[in-house]
C-alpha positions, -999 to 999 in steps of 0.1 A, spaced: -30 608 -248 -50 581 -265 -67 548 -256 -43 519 -259 -54 489 -280 -44 453 -270 -52 424 -293 -51 390 -277 -56 360 -300 -47 324 -307 -15 319 -326 -9 347 -351 -45 358 -358 -41 392 -343 -7 397 -360 -22 389 -394 -52 412 -388 -30 441 -378 -7 436 -407 -37 436 -431 -51 467 -414 -17 485 -418 -17 477 -455 -53 490 -459 -49 522 -439 -27 552 -441 -4 554 -410 -26 555 -379 -19 569 -345 -35 544 -322 -11 525 -301 -16 488 -307 0 458 -290 -4 421 -297 -4 392 -273 -4 359 -292 -12 327 -273 -3 293 -285 -16 259 -273 17 252 -256 18 284 -235 15 281 -198 -17 300 -186 1 314 -155 29 327 -177 4 343 -201 -15 359 -172 17 375 -159 27 387 -194 -8 401 -198 -6 421 -166 28 434 -175 16 443 -210 -13 463 -196 10 482 -173 35 490 -202 9 502 -227 -12 523 -203 -12 559 -216 -37 572 -191 -69 570 -212 -77 534 -207 -72 502 -227 -95 485 -252 -88 448 -254 -100 429 -285 -100 391 -283 -107 366 -310 -132 343 -294 -154 345 -263 -148 318 -238 -114 308 -251 -81 313 -234 -74 348 -249 -108 360 -237 -105 343 -203 -71 359 -198 -85 393 -207 -114 389 -183 -89 389 -155 -90 427 -158 -127 431 -164 -132 447 -130 -110 477 -138 -128 509 -148 -101 518 -174 -105 485 -194 -130 474 -220 -130 439 -234 -146 429 -267 -146 394 -281 -151 384 -317 -122 403 -332 -125 407 -370 -110 429 -396 -140 453 -399 -139 458 -361 -102 465 -361 -104 489 -391 -132 508 -374 -112 512 -341 -81 523 -359 -100 550 -378 -111 567 -346 -80 575 -325 -96 606 -310 -124 587 -292 -125 580 -255 -126 545 -242 -164 542 -240 -169 556 -275 -142 534 -289 -158 504 -273 -190 511 -292 -172 516 -325 -155 482 -320 -189 465 -314 -207 482 -343 -177 477 -366 -176 440 -359 -213 436 -362 -217 456 -394 -189 436 -409 -208 404 -408 -230 403 -439 -248 376 -458 -237 378 -494 -264 365 -518 -253 356 -553 -274 385 -567 -256 410 -545 -220 398 -552 -202 414 -581 -175 394 -599 
């Protein structure tokens, strides 16, 4: 069994990130599921879909939830499960974070949570003109 990954984002952000990750990586074995939220979605319907999705993707080793922006609807929906011991929630989803998570399918939930955080943080770099290669 492995940790399940749930990406929750505004519109198609998560879909585009996972599509890009799939193009960059060889086939990977981490189960990933996407929940896209649009401005027209009813929050109560999204909460119900979120809880159903958590139940469906559970493989017994926990779920890592990655959301696009802290304090927004995707993050707030995810926080509805923050009391569960088998759930970790990270906001600030970016491509380096996702690539890092997908590269470590063997890690447990706590280890994968740390990989997500360091991957996301390490992926934010100031590129000075002397460091950029054209």
